[in-house]
C-alpha positions, 0 to 999 in steps of 0.5 A: 406039699400042695395039700399042706399049702392049701391049708396054710392058704386057707388058715392065713385067709381067715386070719386076715378076715378075722384080723380085719374084723377087729378093726375098732375106732374106740379110744379104749382097750378094744382098739388094741385087738386089731393091733395085736391080731394084725401084726401077728397075722402080718408075721405068720403070713410072711414066715409061714405064707411067704418063706415056707409055703411060697419060697419052699424054705423048709428049714424054717419049719420049727419056727412056722410050727410054733407060730401056727401053735400060737395063732389061735391062742393069740386070736383068742386074746384078740377076741377078748380085747375087741369086747373089753371096751366100753361098747360091746359087740352084737350077737351076729358079729360075735357068732361069725368071729367065733366060726372063723376063730373055730376054722383058724384053730381047726386048720392051725392044729392040722398045720402043726401036726403036718409041720412036725418033722416025722409027720412032714417027711411021710406026708411030703417025702421031704426030709427036714432037720429036727430042732432040739437041744444039745444033751448036757450030759454028753457035752459034759463028758465029751467036750463037744456039741452034737455036730463035733464042735468043741464046747465053749461058754457059748455053747453051755449058754445056748443050751441054757437058753434053749431050755429056758424057752422050751420049758417057757413054751410048754408052760405057755401052751399048757396055760392056754390049752388048760383055759380052753379046757376049763371054759368048755369042758371041766374045771377043777375047783377048790372048796373055799369054805364050810358052807357045803359041810359035811357034803364037802369039807374046806379044800376038798377038790371037785370036778365041775362038768361044764359042757352040759352047762352051755359054755360060752365064749368069753364076753359073748352069748355064743356057745353050746346049749345047755344040755342038763336038766337041773333038778332039786339036790343037784350041787352046782357052781354059778356066778354069785348074783349078789355082786353086780354082773354086767359087761364091765364086770365080766370083762374084769372077771376074764381078765382076772382069770387070764391073770390067775392062769398066767401067773400059775395061781399066785395072783388073783385079781378077782377082787371087790371094791374093798380089795378082798377076793370076791366069793365068786363063783359059788358052790351050792345046792339047788333047793328050789326049782321053777314053778315053785313058791318057798318058805322056811320055818324052824329049819324045814323047807316048804314048797307049793305050785300052782297044781298044789296050792298048800305049802308042804315040806320038801323031804329031800331038803331034810336029807341035805340041811345040816343044822345040827353038825354034832349029830355027825360021826366023829370020823366026820366031825374031826374035818369040820373047823367051825362047829357053829352051834353046840349040842347044847345050844341046839337043844335051846333052839328047838326048846324055843321053837317048840315053846313058840309052836305050842303057844295058845293065842287065845290064852296069850290074849288073856294073859296080856290083857291081864298084865296091862290091867294090873299094871294100870291099877298100880300106875299112879293117877298123876305124874310129874314126868312126860316122856316121849314114846320113842324112849320106850321104843328102845326096849323093843329092839334086839341088838345086831349080831355085830353089836355087844349083847345089851341086856336092857334094864327093865327096871328103868323101863317100869320106873319110866312107865310109872312116872311118865303121864302117858306110861300106863297108856302106852303099856296097855297099847303095847301089850294088848292093842293087837287083840282087837285086830287078831281075828282079821289077821287070820287067812286059812287059820294063820296070821298072814296067811301062812306058817312064817308070818304066823310063827313070827307073830307068835315069837313077838308074843313070847317077847311081849309076855315076858317082857310085860311080866317083868315089868309088872313084877318090877313096878309092883316091887318099885311101888313097894318100896323094894330096893333094886338089888332085892328086885333082882333077886325076885324069882319071876324077874330072874326067870323072865330075864332069862327067857328074854335073854335067850329069845334075843340071842335066837333073834339075833343068831338064829333067826336069819339061818332058820327061817325065810319068808314066802318067796317069791313074794305074793303080789296083791295076795296072789302067789308068785313062782320061781320063774322058768329056768331059774333056781334057788340054792343054799348051802348044806351047812345052813348056820354057816352058809351065805347064800341066796337067803341072804344080803350083805347088809342087816336092815332093822326089821319088825318081828311082825308087821302086824303089830304096831308095837312089835320088837325088832331085829336085825335081818339079812334075809332077802332071798334072791333067784339064780337064772340059769345062764349064771350056772357054770357047771355041776360038780361031778366028783370029788378027786381029792381026797379020794374019800371022806367019811359018810355024812349022818343023813346018808347012813340008812 
């Protein structure tokens, strides 16, 4: 009994010190920490320390054991409350608090073990009465309680209340234990979207290992060191950096986790400012690691480092990146809910990209100059209208993905250019101004010095060529007095209109998912690299993954910054890195369903 008393004294001493450390004079939620911990400590001191240990009232062993079992959980809540106010706490203070909590937790576990009626008798030789509920079956059949008394309505009420309290106690302790387990060891995570298809399907359950990720105590930087060296290809769970992550947001996150656990996953308060459940945390694959500069073109990820300054394709990424889900087996496709791109649509995408790659800029330059000269030759020398150049700019804008697709009437543009005093000059500038500066744009045979900028420049030339040809053919027909209906039947105009439509569709729905500029962006012409202990993540389902490539809003962007008369589109590409401290863990295995069909890229 003496050894148990020593443990109790040690436990209560640290509990008192821990409670005193929660003293806070701030007029916010943090002041509740001291109130909660001190009141609970007072109750534990009275019953466990005074009644049980000092007065030797062993009949209170059951109640004392329950108090001790809840001690570390109550103090964990107090720990969180102390750091949930407007002012935080310093690392040294957090470290001492964590050490004291751990001592309280360990001693509480030992005391709880010792106060079990079987273990208590073995340790002390003192027999205490086991507290357990009546046997309902025997009460109903014999009409008597365990001690021989006749059953009454009060007997059944006592049985019912005991059962409710016993189940409630078991559930609460289970919640706390699961919470601790999820913070430091493993967490089971349900895949919410199709961003990782075909690796993970919606509602797949995966086990996330946290112990190697350097788990931390809530709202502090105190915890275990990161034991895992993350590499390209690892699938990780991490905090979404698109949301503001500061102490206030972390408080809300921790509180939402507690509410989520205590309501048995029925209530999720982790909402954004619009009342929508946050996409946080995320499950993505590491595709870029420290020391790399990345770029993506036509769905191919490129990287370079200080040691290897030339961009080269990341061969591993081709295994994981899923653009054409139609190539998957029927067994895989039956689990995919949203097939974003059809097989025919993907062929069109590849055809457009192949056409752009095949562009001979010297030949395109000749064509643009020819088109502008032919238009100038048929344009009238005197005109009656004076239209602002801003009017023409609308024909250089591709609609956003959320707008109704509008097919611009280039017949109107042609008529406006013919009737406007400066129309022919604007058209000449639009078609051929870029020719004068082209040679100066080349760095290592690429416009802008990299494949992405060069490809965007060529994409803009495709728009120019087809739009210019369409305007020229329309202008010729207008000058010849051909009606609008007959103009619309012109095979050249039909072909150019269709090509422009396909290019617009590519820029609206494909560009932001198949291509990414050099990242991190160069500074003063010098390459920048992903910093130490930082990563870049993407989902495998590249057409259906909002990941570290993207931002929330669409911004009107020139297809190429190297042309004053460039077409524009709406882009949400704004790559960001993920610091290692935001990684919560890595996916270990799918535990439900037990098996899935193998994705096509893994079939040799």
